[in-house]
Steps between C-alpha positions, in 0.01 A plus 500: 500500500576720203264301277216524749555872544484544122170309483354704784606818326320399180168420677246785500449685820184478706393844381526396137297187563236704676476739204473213253226337706304823524529551121372150429210551738407828327521340157281213617243740641493710182479197274221350708307823464510481122522131413287245679324173427155445641188294454143625463183289528228535235161331516319387186157331512553405863851359444809679643828517305844629604673736257874560535646832389817708537491877497786739431402849603139378505263433789194280436196621694232261368442211261156382385353288222227617261327182385273687257789639294745217589759745633723550802493853645797615711514824700855639525703792629812570292783655703775447245528666163425273333395202710491134401251233603580135432199276555472121472160365392420137576325338202252336740403850609521726194607440142466628144459233232338477160409173329722308743808722442648773724378845409639840609356669805362851453647745754363850567654757735247770589331420167821522293720223361835484688827325420483139620640159414450138592824402670424141595255242363447145628227239515404624847533880480574810293701800625449856376733797553318835474668844490293760688543877458497722805149576624345170382199401712345193333611205289253280311612165356247342261506128422261236368410283800503465879575151629650205310168318503369760264238646731498778249536322165754613246237526236133519554333184391279553209140469602355250262165614391248228434482430137202655347256257358508503132199666368294270287457694188155464364484466128415829355164516344514526132445850401194547298587593149320819444383543148556844366178691501363566159495863424148618445500732203379843582183564307540779252217740536424634160365845479156514356514585135256751380315297241358808335734605221610853515365678193680811383303759313633750248489877524152647519353174635436366846442151640146426606385151593808354330432684172670811358247771422534861387583743774221755476628707788726709268413664163611387151881494451569485874558222745492471880846477658569555874141620547538769229395515134805538276544506120492157343847398377550470123579146377775419249252404235367855497839667495676292233311614180528865590873465569564331166314781311706772661825322422400461136421872462827599662692270263335646186565858612862421578546342153362808329726729702809294422415478127439873480828573674691274264333658195583848623864410553526349151343806343742730671795288391377492137453877488841557644664280236328686214604841627860391523508415126 
Protein backbone atom coordinates (compact mmCIF):
# COMPACT_ATOMS: atom_id res chain seq x y z
CA UNK A 1 0.00 0.00 0.00
CA UNK A 2 2.84 2.37 0.77
CA UNK A 3 4.47 1.72 -2.60
CA UNK A 4 1.25 2.36 -4.48
CA UNK A 5 0.62 5.55 -2.54
CA UNK A 6 4.14 6.74 -3.42
CA UNK A 7 3.52 6.06 -7.13
CA UNK A 8 0.19 7.87 -7.03
CA UNK A 9 1.85 10.82 -5.34
CA UNK A 10 4.47 11.07 -8.09
CA UNK A 11 1.90 11.06 -10.96
CA UNK A 12 0.87 14.52 -12.21
CA UNK A 13 -2.50 15.78 -11.25
CA UNK A 14 -5.35 16.18 -13.68
CA UNK A 15 -4.87 19.95 -13.68
CA UNK A 16 -1.24 19.60 -14.68
CA UNK A 17 -2.13 17.22 -17.50
CA UNK A 18 -4.77 19.63 -18.72
CA UNK A 19 -2.26 22.49 -18.78
CA UNK A 20 0.30 20.40 -20.65
CA UNK A 21 -2.30 19.37 -23.22
CA UNK A 22 -3.41 22.94 -23.76
CA UNK A 23 0.23 24.06 -24.22
CA UNK A 24 0.88 21.36 -26.80
CA UNK A 25 -2.28 22.30 -28.67
CA UNK A 26 -1.23 25.97 -28.73
CA UNK A 27 2.25 25.09 -29.94
CA UNK A 28 0.78 22.90 -32.67
CA UNK A 29 -1.55 25.68 -33.79
CA UNK A 30 1.26 28.26 -33.85
CA UNK A 31 3.65 25.96 -35.67
CA UNK A 32 1.00 25.06 -38.24
CA UNK A 33 0.46 28.74 -38.89
CA UNK A 34 4.11 29.27 -39.77
CA UNK A 35 5.36 25.94 -41.11
CA UNK A 36 3.29 23.92 -43.53
CA UNK A 37 3.80 21.59 -46.47
CA UNK A 38 1.51 21.91 -49.44
CA UNK A 39 1.24 21.10 -53.11
CA UNK A 40 0.43 23.47 -55.97
CA UNK A 41 -0.55 22.48 -59.52
CA UNK A 42 1.15 24.18 -62.47
CA UNK A 43 0.17 23.68 -66.11
CA UNK A 44 2.75 23.81 -68.89
CA UNK A 45 1.80 23.33 -72.57
CA UNK A 46 -1.41 21.57 -71.57
CA UNK A 47 0.28 19.24 -69.04
CA UNK A 48 -0.35 19.64 -65.27
CA UNK A 49 2.44 19.12 -62.72
CA UNK A 50 2.33 19.01 -58.90
CA UNK A 51 4.90 21.12 -57.07
CA UNK A 52 5.61 20.40 -53.40
CA UNK A 53 6.76 23.24 -51.15
CA UNK A 54 7.12 24.07 -47.45
CA UNK A 55 6.75 27.61 -46.17
CA UNK A 56 8.01 29.03 -42.90
CA UNK A 57 6.40 32.39 -42.27
CA UNK A 58 5.43 32.40 -45.95
CA UNK A 59 2.05 31.98 -47.64
CA UNK A 60 1.99 31.05 -51.35
CA UNK A 61 -0.86 32.76 -53.20
CA UNK A 62 -0.16 31.66 -56.79
CA UNK A 63 2.24 29.63 -58.92
CA UNK A 64 2.44 29.87 -62.73
CA UNK A 65 4.87 28.91 -65.48
CA UNK A 66 6.24 31.34 -68.08
CA UNK A 67 7.14 29.16 -71.07
CA UNK A 68 8.61 32.10 -73.02
CA UNK A 69 11.27 32.86 -70.40
CA UNK A 70 11.42 29.27 -69.00
CA UNK A 71 10.67 30.46 -65.47
CA UNK A 72 8.40 29.62 -62.55
CA UNK A 73 6.64 32.64 -60.99
CA UNK A 74 5.38 32.34 -57.40
CA UNK A 75 3.21 34.92 -55.63
CA UNK A 76 3.87 35.01 -51.86
CA UNK A 77 2.94 36.82 -48.67
CA UNK A 78 5.76 36.88 -46.10
CA UNK A 79 4.50 37.01 -42.51
CA UNK A 80 7.78 36.14 -40.83
CA UNK A 81 10.90 38.24 -40.78
CA UNK A 82 12.50 36.69 -42.68
CA UNK A 83 10.48 33.86 -44.20
CA UNK A 84 11.76 30.69 -45.84
CA UNK A 85 10.32 28.81 -48.80
CA UNK A 86 11.55 25.30 -49.56
CA UNK A 87 10.38 24.08 -52.95
CA UNK A 88 10.94 20.71 -54.65
CA UNK A 89 11.11 20.76 -58.46
CA UNK A 90 10.51 17.50 -60.31
CA UNK A 91 12.99 17.14 -63.18
CA UNK A 92 10.15 15.95 -65.44
CA UNK A 93 8.48 19.30 -64.79
CA UNK A 94 11.24 21.91 -64.51
CA UNK A 95 15.01 21.71 -64.61
CA UNK A 96 18.18 23.70 -65.30
CA UNK A 97 20.87 21.87 -67.28
CA UNK A 98 23.66 22.84 -69.63
CA UNK A 99 25.34 20.43 -72.04
CA UNK A 100 23.86 17.47 -70.16
CA UNK A 101 25.09 18.65 -66.71
CA UNK A 102 23.13 20.27 -63.86
CA UNK A 103 23.30 24.04 -63.93
CA UNK A 104 22.33 26.53 -61.19
CA UNK A 105 18.84 27.97 -61.15
CA UNK A 106 18.54 31.75 -61.23
CA UNK A 107 16.32 33.06 -58.42
CA UNK A 108 14.93 36.62 -58.23
CA UNK A 109 12.89 38.05 -55.36
CA UNK A 110 11.04 41.19 -56.44
CA UNK A 111 13.80 41.65 -59.05
CA UNK A 112 16.68 41.22 -56.57
CA UNK A 113 18.91 38.21 -55.92
CA UNK A 114 18.12 36.62 -52.51
CA UNK A 115 20.00 34.11 -50.39
CA UNK A 116 19.16 30.58 -51.56
CA UNK A 117 20.73 27.14 -51.73
CA UNK A 118 20.06 23.76 -53.28
CA UNK A 119 19.48 21.49 -50.30
CA UNK A 120 18.71 18.22 -52.06
CA UNK A 121 19.55 16.87 -55.53
CA UNK A 122 18.53 13.51 -56.98
CA UNK A 123 17.85 11.94 -60.35
CA UNK A 124 14.15 12.72 -59.94
CA UNK A 125 14.06 16.18 -58.31
CA UNK A 126 15.94 19.21 -57.02
CA UNK A 127 15.04 21.11 -53.83
CA UNK A 128 15.72 24.82 -53.30
CA UNK A 129 15.60 26.72 -49.99
CA UNK A 130 15.00 30.46 -50.49
CA UNK A 131 15.24 33.13 -47.76
CA UNK A 132 12.59 35.84 -48.24
CA UNK A 133 12.75 39.27 -46.58
CA UNK A 134 9.62 40.75 -45.08
CA UNK A 135 7.34 42.34 -47.67
CA UNK A 136 8.33 40.02 -50.55
CA UNK A 137 5.54 39.65 -53.12
CA UNK A 138 6.98 37.63 -56.01
CA UNK A 139 9.60 34.94 -56.58
CA UNK A 140 10.90 34.05 -60.06
CA UNK A 141 12.92 30.87 -60.60
CA UNK A 142 14.62 30.68 -64.02
CA UNK A 143 15.74 27.36 -65.50
CA UNK A 144 16.57 25.94 -68.92
CA UNK A 145 13.65 23.63 -69.81
CA UNK A 146 10.10 22.56 -69.00
CA UNK A 147 9.43 18.84 -69.28
CA UNK A 148 11.97 15.99 -69.45
CA UNK A 149 11.15 15.36 -73.09
CA UNK A 150 12.76 18.65 -73.89
CA UNK A 151 9.65 20.39 -75.18
CA UNK A 152 11.76 23.47 -74.78
CA UNK A 153 15.23 22.34 -75.90
CA UNK A 154 18.28 23.07 -73.81
CA UNK A 155 20.00 24.67 -76.72
CA UNK A 156 18.40 25.92 -79.83
CA UNK A 157 19.26 23.74 -82.73
CA UNK A 158 21.33 25.50 -85.23
CA UNK A 159 19.35 26.17 -88.35
CA UNK A 160 21.43 24.77 -91.12
CA UNK A 161 21.38 27.12 -93.98
CA UNK A 162 21.55 25.53 -97.40
CA UNK A 163 25.02 25.64 -98.68
CA UNK A 164 25.45 28.34 -101.17
CA UNK A 165 26.33 27.14 -104.59
CA UNK A 166 29.86 27.85 -105.38
CA UNK A 167 30.07 30.61 -107.81
CA UNK A 168 31.73 29.56 -111.00
CA UNK A 169 34.39 32.09 -111.44
CA UNK A 170 34.71 33.13 -115.00
CA UNK A 171 38.24 33.58 -116.15
CA UNK A 172 39.05 37.19 -116.07
CA UNK A 173 39.54 38.72 -119.41
CA UNK A 174 43.06 39.63 -120.07
CA UNK A 175 43.49 43.24 -119.54
CA UNK A 176 44.48 45.06 -122.61
CA UNK A 177 47.98 46.31 -122.32
CA UNK A 178 47.68 49.96 -122.92
CA UNK A 179 50.65 51.41 -124.66
CA UNK A 180 51.75 54.68 -123.24
CA UNK A 181 50.61 57.49 -125.44
CA UNK A 182 53.39 59.19 -127.25
CA UNK A 183 53.74 62.72 -126.17
CA UNK A 184 53.14 65.05 -129.04
CA UNK A 185 55.73 67.78 -128.91
CA UNK A 186 54.26 71.19 -128.57
CA UNK A 187 55.11 73.18 -131.66
CA UNK A 188 57.31 76.11 -130.87
CA UNK A 189 55.91 79.17 -132.47
CA UNK A 190 58.80 81.32 -133.48
CA UNK A 191 58.26 84.99 -133.50
CA UNK A 192 58.62 86.50 -136.90
CA UNK A 193 62.05 87.95 -137.33
CA UNK A 194 62.23 91.30 -138.91
CA UNK A 195 64.37 90.51 -141.93
CA UNK A 196 65.21 94.14 -142.49
CA UNK A 197 68.45 94.90 -140.66
CA UNK A 198 68.28 97.80 -138.36
CA UNK A 199 70.63 100.47 -139.66
CA UNK A 200 71.96 103.00 -137.19
CA UNK A 201 72.92 106.41 -138.48
CA UNK A 202 75.45 108.78 -136.98
CA UNK A 203 74.83 112.27 -135.65
CA UNK A 204 73.49 114.71 -138.22
CA UNK A 205 72.10 111.90 -140.40
CA UNK A 206 68.75 110.18 -140.64
CA UNK A 207 67.59 106.87 -142.09
CA UNK A 208 65.62 107.11 -145.29
CA UNK A 209 64.74 104.07 -147.37
CA UNK A 210 67.40 102.05 -145.52
CA UNK A 211 70.15 104.61 -146.26
CA UNK A 212 71.69 107.22 -143.94
CA UNK A 213 71.43 110.70 -145.42
CA UNK A 214 72.25 114.16 -144.09
CA UNK A 215 69.64 115.61 -141.81
CA UNK A 216 68.82 118.92 -143.45
CA UNK A 217 66.24 119.87 -140.87
CA UNK A 218 68.90 121.54 -138.63
CA UNK A 219 71.69 123.98 -139.62
CA UNK A 220 75.45 123.25 -139.86
CA UNK A 221 77.02 122.07 -136.57
CA UNK A 222 73.68 120.99 -135.10
CA UNK A 223 71.79 117.75 -135.01
CA UNK A 224 68.18 116.77 -134.27
CA UNK A 225 67.71 115.15 -130.87
CA UNK A 226 64.30 114.70 -129.15
CA UNK A 227 62.69 116.87 -131.84
CA UNK A 228 65.11 119.78 -131.17
CA UNK A 229 68.27 120.96 -132.93
CA UNK A 230 71.25 120.77 -130.58
CA UNK A 231 74.99 121.42 -131.07
CA UNK A 232 76.80 118.57 -132.75
CA UNK A 233 79.08 116.75 -130.29
CA UNK A 234 82.84 117.04 -130.85
CA UNK A 235 84.60 113.74 -131.70
CA UNK A 236 87.87 112.59 -130.12
CA UNK A 237 89.76 113.02 -133.33
CA UNK A 238 89.05 116.73 -133.26
CA UNK A 239 89.92 117.21 -129.61
CA UNK A 240 93.18 115.23 -129.41
CA UNK A 241 95.56 117.52 -131.46
CA UNK A 242 94.42 120.64 -129.68
CA UNK A 243 94.89 118.98 -126.28
CA UNK A 244 98.42 117.86 -127.10
CA UNK A 245 99.40 121.43 -128.21
CA UNK A 246 98.20 122.97 -124.99
CA UNK A 247 100.06 120.43 -122.90
CA UNK A 248 103.27 121.10 -124.80
CA UNK A 249 103.03 124.88 -124.26
CA UNK A 250 102.36 124.43 -120.57
CA UNK A 251 105.39 122.14 -120.23
CA UNK A 252 107.76 124.63 -121.94
CA UNK A 253 106.53 127.53 -119.80
CA UNK A 254 106.91 125.49 -116.63
CA UNK A 255 110.51 124.54 -117.61
CA UNK A 256 111.43 128.17 -118.15
CA UNK A 257 109.94 129.18 -114.80
CA UNK A 258 111.79 126.43 -112.95
CA UNK A 259 115.11 127.22 -114.69
CA UNK A 260 114.75 130.91 -113.93
CA UNK A 261 113.98 130.20 -110.30
CA UNK A 262 117.01 127.95 -109.96
CA UNK A 263 119.27 130.54 -111.62
CA UNK A 264 118.00 133.26 -109.32
CA UNK A 265 118.64 131.16 -106.24
CA UNK A 266 122.18 130.35 -107.37
CA UNK A 267 122.92 134.00 -108.06
CA UNK A 268 121.78 135.02 -104.64
CA UNK A 269 123.88 132.32 -103.01
CA UNK A 270 126.98 133.35 -105.01
CA UNK A 271 126.59 137.02 -104.10
CA UNK A 272 126.16 136.18 -100.48
CA UNK A 273 129.36 134.11 -100.42
CA UNK A 274 131.39 136.95 -101.98
CA UNK A 275 130.16 139.53 -99.51
CA UNK A 276 131.10 137.32 -96.60
CA UNK A 277 134.76 137.23 -97.73
